[in-house]
N, C-alpha and C positions, 0 to 999 in steps of 0.2 A: 634684268637690265632695263633701265629707263633711258629714254632719249628726249632731249629738249628740242622742240621745233618752234621756230619763229614763223608767225603767219601775219601777212599784211591783209588787213580787212578794210574795205571802204567805210568811210564814216557813216553813211546811211545804213549799212549792214550792222555796224556796231550799235547804232541807235535801236534798230529792230531787235538785235540780240539782247540788249539790256532790258527791253520790255519783256522778252521771253524768260530772262533770268528770274525776274520777280514772279512772273506768271507760273513758271514751272518749278519754282522753289529751288533753283540752283544756288550754290553758295556765291559764285562769282562768274564772270564772263568766261574765264578759262575752262571752268567746268562745263559750261554750255557748249563751248567749242569742242571739247573732248567728247561730249555726248553725240554731237553731230558727226564727228569723225568716226566714232565707234559704230554708230548706226549705219553709216555709208559703207564702212569696212565689212560689217556683217552682211549687208546687201550684196556687195561684190563677191564676198567669199562663198556664199551659198544662196543664190537668188531664190531658189524654191523654198528653203526654210524661212527666209526673210518674208516671202510672200505669205506663207502660212501664218507666221507670227502676226503680220499686219492684218490679215483677215480676221484672226482671232480677236485682236484689239478692236477692230471695227464692229464685230458682232457684240462684244462686251459693251461697247458704247451705245449701240442701238438698244440692247436689252436694258441698260441702265436708264436710257431716255424713256423707253416705253414704261418701265416701272414707275418712274417719276411722274409721267403723265397719268397713269392709272391711279396713283395715289392722290394726285391733285383732283382728278375727277371724283373719286370717292369722297374726298373732303368737301368739294363743292356740292355734291348730292346731299351729304349729311347737313351742311349748312342750309341748303334750300329746304330740306325737310324741317329743320328747326324753325326757319323763318315762317313756313306755312303753319306750323304748329302754334307759333306765337301769334300770328295774324288771325287764327281761328279761335283765339281766346284760351290757348293753352291746352286744348283737348288733345289727347294722344290718339294716334292712329292705330 
């Protein structure tokens, strides 16, 4: 069974949501609103499970960021090694 719900949203919030729609790849504003409602409903339904899920997402994000940083550091180190090699006349270390 589906239910249609009408929601009044302040214009400033609509502008923010429209930005999030593009950023989060939602199809439209209503999909973004449903996502927010679904997320809040899950939080209220079972706070402990929601907290665990949120911690999992936070950990994944930190790991993703660390991996990105370490890859950038490896690339910078390799570029520095190539620069030094070129400045020394192309001699290999």
